[in-house]
N, C-alpha and C positions, 0 to 999 in steps of 0.2 A: 662709591655713591655716598652722599652726605646723609647723615641721620637727621631725624626730626629736630633733635637738640642742636645739632650743628647749623642747620638751616635757620632755626629760631634765633640763635646767638648772632649769626651773620646779619639777619634782617635787622635786629635791634642795633647792632653796631653801625650799620650803614645809615639807618634812620636817625640815630643820635648825631651823626655827622652831617645830617641834612641831605644825604644822598639817596633820596627816595626813588628817583628814576633808576639809579644804578642797582638798587635793591630789586626793583621790578624786573629789570633786564637780566640780571644774573640769577635770580631765585625763582621767578614765576615760570610755570609750565605754559606751553603754547595754548592749551585748552583751559586756562584758568577761568574760574567762575567767581564773580564778585557780587556780593549781595549786600545791599543797603537796606535799612529799615523802611525807608520811604522812597518812592520815585520822586524825581525832581521835574521841573518844567520841561527840560529837554533831555532827561536822563532816566531810563527805566531803573527800577530797584534791582533787577537782576541783569547782569551783563555777562557775556561769555566770549572767550577768546582774547589772546594777548593784544590784538589790534584795538579791540573795544576798550580794554583797560588802559592802553596807552593814550587813547583819545580822552578818556575820563581824567587821567592824570594831567594831560595837556590843558583841558578845560579848567581844572582846579588851579593850576599854575597861572593861567591867564586871568583868573577871576579872584585871586586872593594874594595878599602879601602876608607871609608868615614872619612874625616878629621873633617868636621863639617856639621851640618844641621840646616837650619833656616826653621821654619814651621809657616806660617801665616794663620790666619783665626780662626775658620771656618766662612763661610758665608752661613747660611742655608736659604732655601726657600722651603716651602711645604715638599715634600719627598726627596729633594736633597740638597746637600751642596758642596761648593767649598773650597779647601785648596790649598795654594801655598807652594811649596817646593823649597828651594834653597840649593843645596848640593855641597860641595867642595869635590871632589873625585879624586882618582887616579885609573885608570884601571890596574888590576893586571893580566889580561888575555885578549885574543882576539886581534883584529887588532889595538886597541888603547892602548895596554899594555905599561905601563910606563908613559902614558900621564896624567897629572893632569889637571882637568877641572872643571868648574862650571856648574852644571845642574840647570836650572831654569824652573820649570814646574808648571802648574796648574792641579789639579785633580778634576773631577766632580764625586761625589758619589751619588748613589741612595739607599734609605733605604726602606725596606719593612718588616713589622712585627718585628721591632727592630734590624734588621741585615742589613749590607751593601750587596746589591745584584748586584751592578754594580759599577765599577770604570772605569773612562775614563780619559786618560792623554793627556794634550795639551802642546806641546813645539815646538820650532823652531829648526830643524835639520841643519839649515844653508844652505839648498839646495833650 
């Protein structure tokens, strides 16, 4: 069974290669919980289960073009680790359509039995 540090390093490695879906499929537990700081128009702030997280990822991919991604970390402690993501994206749908922006966020992941069981994102929405 993978340790928290091993899971953390693998997540960062895959994300640096732009393999976000592969990271989700290989490292997330079936009962994953995902927590955003704010709910979106069609997305609750808290989502549970791998199917809901897959749909969230699909929505992201369908509504954004990622020009570049910087992934820093991981910083593991006990059963958790932090990763920083800095993304240069253009929204291709929704209210921000056509706007290019830099997203800078930290994610706190919790690992149990070698799988990520929770992800929580932290970022400033400017409000």
